[in-house]
N, C-alpha and C positions, 0 to 999 in steps of 0.2 A: 612289820610289827606283828607280834604274836597275838592271836585272838584269845580273849578271856571268856571261857564258856559260861561263867556266872553272869557276866554282863550281857552276853548274847542272850541268855535265857530271860533276863530281866527285860531287855529290849523286845524280845519276841512276845513276852507277856503284855507289854504296853501296846505293841503293834497289832496283836490279834484279839485283845479283849473286846468283847462286845457287850452292850447293854441288852438284856433279854427281859421280856415281859410276859412270857408264856412258859409255865413250868409243868413238869411231870408231877404226878401225885406221889412219887417215891420220896422217902425221907433222905435227907443228907445225913451221912453217918455222924454220930455224936462226936467222935474224935476229930472229924473235919470241922464241925462247928466250933469246937474248942480251939482248933488251930487258927481259925479266922478271928475269933475273939482275942486270942493270945497275940496275934499280929497287931490288932488294934491297941492292946494294952502296951505292947513294946514300942510302939511308934513314938518318936521324939516329939517334944512340944516346946513352945517358946519358953525360954529360961527354965526349962525342966519343971514346969508347973503341973503338968498332967492334970489339967483342970476339967477334963471331959468326964462325962458319965454315959453309960450305955444301957439302954433298956432293950433286952432281948425278948422278942415276941414270937412264941412258938405255937400256942394254942390256936386252932382254926377260928374259933369264935373271936379271939382277940385280933387275929389277922384281918378278919372281916370288919371289925370295928376300926382298925387302922385304915382300911380302904375307905370306909365311910368318912373318916376324918381327913381324907385327902380331897382336894377340889376336882381331881381328874385322874387319879392313879388307882383305879379299882383293881388292876391286875395284881396288886400286892396281896389280895385275899387268897390268891392261888400259890403264893410263895410258900416254901417249906418253913422259913423263919425270916424274921426281919430284925434289924437293929435300928433303934432310934438313937441318933447321936446328939448329945446335949453338950453345950459348952458354957463356960462362964464368961459373960460379956464384959466383966470388969477388966479383962485382959484385952488390950487393943488387937492382939493377934489371934483371937479366939476363932475367927472364921478361917484363917490360914491353917490353924491346927485341925479344924474340922475337915478341910480339904485334904490335908495330909492323912488323916484317919481314913477318909473315903478311899484314897488311892491305895493305902496299905491293905485295907480289907479286900478291895477289889482284886489286887494282885495275889493275895493269899488265897482267895476263893478260886480265882481263875486257874491258879497253879494246881489246885486240887480237883479241878473239873467241875466246879460249882459256878453256875451263871448267876447274874444279878442285874438289878436295875435300881436306880435311885431317884428320889424326888424330894422337893422341898415345898411344893405347893400344898399347904395344909390349911385346915380350919383350926387355927391356933387354940382358941378357947376350948373347943370340943376335944382336941387332942390332949391338951393339958388336963382337962377334967377326966377323960377316959383312962389316962395312964398315970395320973397323979404326979404330973410334972410341976415342980415349983416355979413360980413366976421369976425368980432370980436366975434361972438357967435359960439359955437360948436353945431353941429347937433348931439345930443346924440342918439336919438331913435325915431322911429315912432310906434305908437300904434293904431291899427285899432279895432273898437268896433262894435258890433251888436248882434242880436239875433241868436243863433246857428241854423244851418240847421238840425243838428242831435239832438235827444233827449239826454240830458245830465243828468246823474244820479249823483246828488251832494253827494250822500252817498258813491259812488264808489271811492276808493282811487287812481284810476289811475294805470298806468302801469310803474311806475318809477322803476329804478334799486334798487335791495335790497341793504341794507347796507353791506359793505364789509370791511375787516380789513385794506385795503390799505391806504385810505386817512386820517386816524385818527392818529395824533401824540399826545402822552401823555408826558408831561414834568413834572417830579417829583422833 
């Protein structure tokens, strides 16, 4: 069977992507930020509702506020920028779409050499107040982006758990 280089690249991105929580102080190039946001915008959604909203946080003071609004993720203060992903909970699939959005932005960032970490443990009322988030939207996840402090070998497959027999169900 002939190998498909595009699918190989996608699989390598999935296999090598790491969550990073220590970032260099250098800025991510504006065009790279735009490509990450564009990837989020282009991502498919349930019945094509595109019900999500994104708050892009770039100012250091606002990133510090975002860190304070987390219960344990103070590392986001050192990120170059962050995206708060909001969804409309009136759609039963809104959290599935949030997950799709996370994966799309992760792969777009990783492909351009940008590292990231994500979290959802927030002080909800404080975050809503600090960033003007309406009550009718769900705060799905916060993703912090930046250039990794440590050298990342994109050829290394990471230290994920080996496949085991337990979680697979075969229905015949």
